[in-house]
N, C-alpha and C positions, 0 to 999 in steps of 0.2 A: 533484353539487352539491345541497346541502340546500335544499328549497324554502322561500320566505319564508313566515312565518306573518302573516296579516293581524291587526293588533293589536285591542285592545279600545278604541282610539281613536275608531273609527268608531261612535260611540254612536248611539242612536236620536234624541237631541235633535240631534246634528251633522248627521244625515241629514234630519231633519225641517227644520232651519233651511236646509239647502241647497235642498230642494223648495220652501219658501217664497220663496226668492229666484228660482229658476227661474220659479215661477208669476207673480212679480211683475214679470218682464222683458217688456218690450213686444216683439211679434214684428213684423218688417217683411218681408212677402213678398206679392208680387202674387198676386192670385187665379188659381188654375189652374196656377200654376208650382211645380215640385218645390222643397222645401226644400233649401238648400244648406249643408253641415256640413263644416268642416275638422277632420280627426281627427288630432292631432299628438301623438307620442310620443317620449319619451326613450328611445333605443336604446343608451345607453352601457352599460357592463358590469355595472353595479350592479342593472340592470333585467332581467338575463337570466333570473332565476327566474320572472319572471311575464309575460314577453313573449308566451308561447304562450298564456297564459290571455287576454290581450288579443285574440289572433288568433281565439280561440273566441267571446269575449264580443262583438265587434262585429256579428255577425250579427243580433242582438236589435235593433239600431238600424233595420235594414231591414224586418224583420219586423213591427214595431209602426207603421210608417209608410205600408204598402202602401195602407191605406184611406183616408188623408190626402192622397193625391196623390203619395206617393212622396218618396224622398230621394235627393240626389246627395251623395257623400261622397268628398273628396280626403284621401288619406293624406299625411302629412307627418312626417319623423322626422329625427333627428340622431344622430350617433355619431362615434366616432373622432377623428381630426384635422382638423377643420373640414368634416367630410362632412355635408352637408344635401341631403335628397332630397325631392321632391314627385312625386306620382303624377297620372296624369289623373283625371278626376272619374268615379267609379264610381257606377252605379245598380243594381248586384247585389251582393249579399253575397259570392257565390263568387268573383267577380273580385277583390273587395278582399282577401279571405282568401288568395287564391292569391299576391297581391302581397305581403301581409305575411308569408307563409311563406318567401318568398325572402331575407327580412332576417334576419341574425344580429346580436346586440349586439357592440359593440366599445368598449373603454375610451376615454375622452375626457371633455372638459369640457362643461357644459351650453351650449346655442345657442339660449336661449328668445328672446333679442332677434330672432334671424333668423326663428323662428316667428312672432312678432308682426309683424314687418315684412312678411312673405310675406302673411299674413292681410290686412294692411291694403293691400297691393298688388292682391290678388284682389278686395277690396271695392270698390276703385276702378274695376274693370272690370266687376263684375257684384255685386249684393248677397250678401253671406255672412249667413246668419241665425244661425250660432252657430260658435265654435271651441271644441273639446274639447281640453284638455291633460293628458296623464298623465305624471307624473314624480315623482322622489323627492328632487331637490335643486336648488339654485340657487346658481351660481357666478359670477354676473355683477353688475355695479354696478346697484342697484336703481333709482336715478334715471333712467337710460336706458331701462329697461323700462317705467317708469311713464309716461314721455314717450309712448312709442308706444301704450300702453295707452289714454292718454287720447285719442289720435287714433282708436283704435278705437271707443272710446265715442261720440266724435261722429258716426261713422259707422254707429252701432247694431249694432256686431258684439260680443255679450256673449261674454266668455270663460269657460268653466266649466273649473276647474282640479280634477284629481283628485290629491291628494297622497298618495302611498305612503310609509309609514314614519313616523319620528319627528323628522326635522330641523325644529327650531323655527324657524329663520331662514327656511329655505325655505317653511315654512307661512305665516309672516308676510308674506313676499313675495308669495306667491300670493294671499293674501288682499287686498292691495293693488291687485293687477292685477285681480282680480275686482271690487273696488269701482269701480275707474275706468272699467270697461267695462260697468257694471250686469250683471255676471255673478255667479258664485258660486264657492265653494271648498268642497271635501269631503274629509276623509281617509278613506283606505281601507287594507285590509290583505288578506292571503291567506285568512283565515277568512271573509271576507265576499265572495266571489265573486259569489254570486248577488245581493247587494245591489249591487254595483258593476253588474252586468249591468242591474239595474232602473233604476239612476241613469242610466246611459248611455243607455238607451232612453227614459226621461223627458225627456233633453235633445233626442234625436232626434225625440220626438213633439212637443216644444215647437217645434222649428225647422221641422217640417212643417206643423204645425196651429195652434200658438198656445196660449194659456192654457187655453181650454175643452177643447181635445184632450187636453192634459195632465191636466186633472182627470178626463176620462172614462177615461184610461190608467191612472190611479191606482185607480180603482174596480175596475177588471177584475184587479188583481194580488192577492196574498195578503195575509193579515192585517196584516203589518208595514206594508205599503204603504197599507193601508185605514186603519190607525191614523195614518200620517202624513198622509193626506188629510184625516183629521177635524182634524188640528192646522193644516192649511192653511186650512181654513173656520173655524178659530176655535171648533170644537166639542168 
C-alpha cells in the first residue's frame, strides 16, 4: 500500500498558531504529580498507512517530560464495528509502544463521541491535563460532539486535535471541539513526521509542566521550532 504524503497544508503559520494556542492554555496539575494525557487515535482503515508512524512518534512524549516529573499516558482508539478500546495508564514509552504494536487498523466509522465521553469520565475520577486526538475524518453529528466538548472545557481538559489529510468538514468540526475545550487543532501530513513529533512532544511537555516548560522545550529544538517560539513571544 502506498504511504500517504503529508501535505503542504501543515504550513509554518498553521503550526505557529497551534503552538500559540497550546501556550495560552492554562494547565491544572497538582505540584509533584505526573501529568496525565489521553492519547486517542482513529484506527479505521484509512489511517493504516500512518499508524506505524504514530507508534514511533509517541516515544518523544515521554522523553521530553522526564525532567518535568514524568507523564502518564493512556492509549485510546476505535476501529471496526463499534470497537472501542482503552489501555491502562502507562508511564514508560516501551510499554505504550508495545500496546500500540498489537493494534491493526480495521474499517469502520468514527467514534469521536466515545473518545470525548471517555475523557470526561476519566476527568471526573482524576484530573486529565490533555486529550490528544489524531484522525482524518468526522462522521458523527457535530452538535452532540460539541456538547461533550463543552463539558470537557468546564473540567479544564483541553483537546489537541491533529487532523491528517484534506477533509474540510472534519477540520471545521475539529476546530470547534478545540475551541470549546480551550485546546487547539493542527493539520499534518506524512511529509512532516518530525513536525508532528515536535508538536506531540510540545503538548506532552505542556501537560507535564505547563506554559513555562513549553517555552523551554521550544528553545531546545531546531530552527523551525525556534522561529515558532519567537512568534509565540510576539518577536
